C-alpha positions as CSV (number, residue, x, y, z in Angstrom):
1,M,-0.1,0.0,-0.1
2,A,1.3,3.3,-1.0
3,G,2.1,6.5,1.8
4,G,-0.8,7.8,0.6
5,G,-3.5,4.8,0.8
6,L,-1.5,4.1,4.4
7,A,-1.7,8.1,5.9
8,L,-6.3,7.6,4.2
9,A,-6.4,4.4,5.7
10,A,-4.6,5.6,9.1
11,A,-7.0,8.4,8.8
12,V,-10.0,6.6,8.9
13,G,-9.2,4.5,11.3
14,V,-8.5,7.2,13.9
15,W,-12.3,8.3,13.5
16,F,-12.8,4.6,14.4
17,W,-10.9,5.0,16.9
18,Q,-12.7,8.8,17.8
19,T,-16.0,7.6,17.9
20,G,-15.6,4.2,19.7
21,S,-18.5,3.1,17.7
22,V,-19.4,-0.5,17.0
23,S,-22.1,0.7,14.3
24,A,-19.1,2.5,12.9
25,G,-17.4,-1.0,12.7
26,S,-20.3,-2.7,11.8
27,E,-20.2,-0.2,8.6
28,A,-16.7,-0.6,7.9
29,T,-16.9,-4.4,7.9
30,E,-20.1,-4.5,5.3
31,A,-18.2,-2.3,3.0
32,A,-15.2,-4.3,3.4
33,L,-17.3,-7.2,2.5
34,A,-19.2,-5.2,-0.7
35,A,-15.5,-4.4,-1.5
36,G,-14.9,-8.3,-2.2
37,I,-12.3,-7.3,1.0
38,D,-12.8,-11.0,3.2
39,G,-12.3,-11.2,6.8
40,K,-8.8,-12.2,6.8
41,E,-7.7,-9.8,4.2
42,Q,-10.0,-7.3,6.5
43,K,-7.9,-8.0,10.1
44,A,-4.7,-7.5,7.9
45,I,-5.5,-4.1,6.9
46,E,-6.4,-3.1,10.4
47,A,-3.5,-4.6,11.3
48,I,-1.3,-2.7,9.4
49,V,-3.6,0.6,10.2
50,R,-2.5,0.1,13.9
51,D,1.1,-0.4,12.8
52,Y,0.7,2.8,10.9
53,I,-0.9,4.8,13.9
54,L,1.3,3.6,16.5
55,N,4.4,4.3,14.1
56,N,3.5,7.8,13.2
57,P,1.1,9.2,16.0
58,E,1.4,12.6,14.6
59,I,-1.3,11.9,12.4
60,I,-4.1,11.8,15.0
61,P,-4.1,15.4,15.7
62,E,-4.0,15.8,11.9
63,A,-6.7,13.7,11.1
64,V,-8.8,15.2,14.4
65,E,-8.2,18.8,12.6
66,I,-9.1,18.0,9.3
67,L,-12.4,16.3,10.5
68,Q,-13.4,19.3,12.7
69,N,-12.8,21.8,9.8
70,R,-15.1,19.2,7.6
71,Q,-17.0,19.5,10.2
72,K,-17.2,23.4,10.6
73,A,-17.4,23.7,7.3
74,E,-20.7,22.0,7.3
75,V,-22.2,24.0,9.8
76,L,-21.2,27.5,7.9
77,N,-23.1,25.9,4.9
78,Q,-26.1,25.3,6.8
79,V,-25.8,29.3,8.3
80,R,-24.0,30.9,5.6
81,D,-27.3,32.8,4.5
82,Q,-27.9,34.2,7.9
83,I,-24.8,35.5,8.6
84,E,-23.8,37.1,5.1
85,A,-27.0,39.4,5.1
86,P,-26.5,42.4,6.6
87,F,-28.2,43.6,9.6
88,A,-31.1,46.3,7.8
89,N,-29.3,45.5,4.6
90,A,-27.0,48.4,6.0
91,A,-24.2,46.9,8.4
92,W,-21.5,46.2,5.5
93,A,-18.8,48.1,3.1
94,G,-17.1,47.1,0.2
95,N,-18.9,46.0,-2.9
96,P,-22.5,44.5,-2.3
97,N,-22.0,42.2,-5.0
98,G,-18.5,41.1,-4.3
99,D,-17.6,37.5,-5.2
100,V,-16.4,36.7,-1.4
101,T,-17.9,38.3,1.4
102,V,-16.0,38.1,5.2
103,V,-17.7,38.2,7.9
104,E,-16.5,39.8,11.1
105,Y,-17.7,39.2,14.5
106,S,-16.7,42.4,16.9
107,D,-16.8,44.3,19.8
108,F,-15.9,47.5,20.4
109,A,-14.2,46.9,23.2
110,C,-11.9,44.5,21.8
111,P,-8.1,46.6,21.2
112,Y,-7.9,43.4,18.3
113,C,-10.6,44.6,16.8
114,K,-9.8,48.2,16.5
115,Q,-6.6,46.9,15.2
116,T,-8.1,45.0,12.3
117,T,-9.8,47.8,11.6
118,A,-7.0,49.1,9.4
119,D,-6.7,45.4,7.6
120,I,-10.6,45.4,6.8
121,D,-9.7,49.2,5.2
122,R,-6.5,48.2,3.3
123,V,-8.5,45.1,1.6
124,L,-11.3,46.6,0.7
125,K,-8.6,49.3,-1.4
126,E,-7.3,47.1,-2.8
127,D,-9.7,44.5,-4.1
128,N,-13.0,46.1,-5.5
129,N,-14.7,42.9,-5.5
130,I,-15.0,42.2,-1.9
131,K,-18.1,42.6,0.6
132,V,-17.5,43.2,4.7
133,V,-20.2,42.0,6.6
134,F,-20.0,43.2,10.4
135,R,-21.5,41.7,13.2
136,E,-21.8,42.6,16.4
137,L,-20.7,40.3,19.5
138,P,-20.6,42.6,22.6
139,I,-19.7,40.0,25.0
140,L,-16.3,42.3,27.0
141,S,-19.0,44.9,28.9
142,E,-22.2,46.6,29.2
143,A,-20.7,49.4,27.5
144,S,-19.7,47.2,24.7
145,N,-22.5,46.3,24.3
146,E,-24.6,50.1,24.5
147,A,-22.0,50.3,21.7
148,A,-23.1,48.0,19.8
149,L,-26.7,48.5,20.0
150,M,-25.6,52.6,18.4
151,A,-23.9,51.1,16.1
152,L,-27.3,49.0,15.0
153,A,-29.6,52.2,15.2
154,A,-26.5,53.7,12.8
155,A,-27.6,51.1,10.4
156,K,-31.2,51.4,10.8
157,Q,-30.7,55.2,9.7
158,G,-27.8,54.2,7.1
159,K,-24.5,55.2,9.0
160,Y,-23.1,51.9,10.0
161,F,-19.5,52.6,8.5
162,A,-19.0,55.9,9.1
163,F,-20.2,54.9,12.9
164,H,-17.8,51.9,13.0
165,K,-15.0,53.6,12.6
166,T,-15.2,56.5,14.3
167,M,-16.3,54.1,17.1
168,F,-13.1,52.3,17.5
169,A,-11.1,55.6,16.4
170,T,-12.8,57.5,18.8
171,G,-11.5,55.1,21.9
172,R,-12.8,52.0,24.5
173,P,-16.9,52.8,24.7
174,T,-18.3,54.7,27.5
175,P,-21.2,56.7,27.3
176,S,-19.9,59.5,26.0
177,T,-17.2,58.0,23.6
178,I,-20.2,56.5,22.2
179,E,-22.2,59.9,21.8
180,S,-19.1,61.5,20.7
181,A,-19.4,58.7,18.0
182,A,-22.6,59.4,17.2
183,R,-22.6,63.0,17.0
184,E,-19.5,62.9,14.9
185,V,-21.1,60.6,12.1
186,G,-24.6,62.8,12.2
187,I,-26.7,60.0,13.3
188,D,-30.5,61.5,15.4
189,L,-29.6,60.2,18.7
190,A,-33.3,60.6,19.9
191,E,-34.3,57.8,17.1
192,A,-31.1,56.3,17.6
193,R,-31.8,55.7,21.5
194,Q,-35.5,54.6,21.0
195,F,-34.6,52.2,18.6
196,M,-31.7,51.0,21.1
197,G,-34.1,49.7,23.7
198,S,-36.4,48.2,20.8
199,S,-37.0,43.9,20.5
200,E,-35.4,44.2,17.0
201,A,-32.1,45.6,18.4
202,Q,-32.0,42.9,21.3
203,K,-32.6,40.1,19.0
204,E,-30.4,40.5,16.8
205,I,-27.5,41.1,19.9
206,Q,-28.8,37.6,21.1
207,A,-28.9,36.0,17.7
208,N,-25.4,37.1,17.3
209,I,-24.1,35.4,20.5
210,E,-25.7,32.2,19.5
211,M,-24.9,32.0,16.3
212,A,-21.0,33.0,18.0
213,R,-21.5,30.1,20.2
214,K,-22.9,27.3,17.4
215,L,-19.7,28.6,15.3
216,E,-17.9,28.0,18.9
217,F,-15.8,31.7,18.9
218,T,-14.3,32.0,21.6
219,G,-13.7,35.8,21.3
220,T,-13.2,38.5,19.0
221,P,-13.0,39.3,16.4
222,A,-14.2,36.2,14.8
223,W,-14.5,35.8,11.1
224,V,-16.1,33.9,8.5
225,V,-15.0,33.5,4.8
226,G,-16.1,30.9,2.2
227,E,-15.7,27.4,4.2
228,E,-13.3,29.2,6.8
229,S,-13.4,30.5,9.8
230,A,-11.0,32.0,12.3
231,V,-10.8,33.6,15.9
232,G,-8.2,36.2,16.6
233,A,-6.8,39.2,14.6
234,V,-5.5,37.6,11.9
235,G,-3.7,40.4,10.2
236,Y,-3.7,41.7,6.6
237,D,-1.9,38.7,5.3
238,G,-4.4,36.1,7.3
239,L,-7.1,37.9,5.6
240,K,-6.1,37.7,2.2
241,E,-5.1,34.4,2.4
242,M,-8.8,33.1,3.9
243,I,-10.2,35.8,0.7
244,A,-7.9,33.4,-1.9
245,D,-9.0,30.3,-0.3
246,A,-12.3,31.2,-0.6
247,R,-12.0,32.2,-4.7
248,A,-10.3,29.0,-5.0
249,S,-12.9,26.6,-3.7
250,K,-15.6,28.3,-6.0
C-alpha cells in the first residue's frame, strides 16, 4: 500500500478510534465485504493501520483537525445565508455584489478588533470585489453592548460603517465616547436611543451571540470567509489568504 493510501487508511482508523462506535465498525465490515475484502484481509488491513498509527502518532491530531474543519464547513454552509445578510441591509462595506463575503464578529471594547480596522480598510482599497459584513458581538462589557446597540441604530439610519470606524477611532466605549462618535457621524440620537431599546435590536445581539456559540467562537474578532472560520486578529495577510482560499474553492 502506498504512503498516501496508508495515511488515508490511518485517518479512517483514527475516526473509528475517536467514535468508539460499534455501528461504525459494522459499517466498515459491510463496506469491506461489498468491496470484495474477506474477514482475513480486513484483519490484515486493520493491523497495518494500527501499526501505522502507532509508528506515526502525529497523524492523530492532523486527522482530528481535518475532521473538525469539515464539520465546521458543514455548519457554515447551513447558516451562510443568515450570517452574510447584513443587519438592516446596511452593516456592510465594499462591493455589494462582491464574489467573496468576509464576515467579521467584533466588540468595540476589543483592542484586537480595533487593530483589524486598518486591515479591513486596506483589503477594501486593494480589492474591489469584496463585501465585508459586520456583526456585533459585545461580550466584554456593558459599555460594549451599548456601543453595539448604537451601531445597530446607525445601521437603521444608513450610517453603520461611518459609526463603526469612528467608534473604534474614538476610544474604548463609554457613554461619552459612544455619544461623541454618534454625533460625529450625524446620527439622530433621539431616534437612535429609541431603537436601542427595541426588541429588534435586542434580538439581533442575542442572535449574534447564539451564532457565535454555534460556530464555537471563543473571542473577538471572529471571521467567516467562504468555508473557513477563525478567531483573533488574523492580520492583513491572514485575511488575504482566507479570501484567496474562498475564491479558489468556487
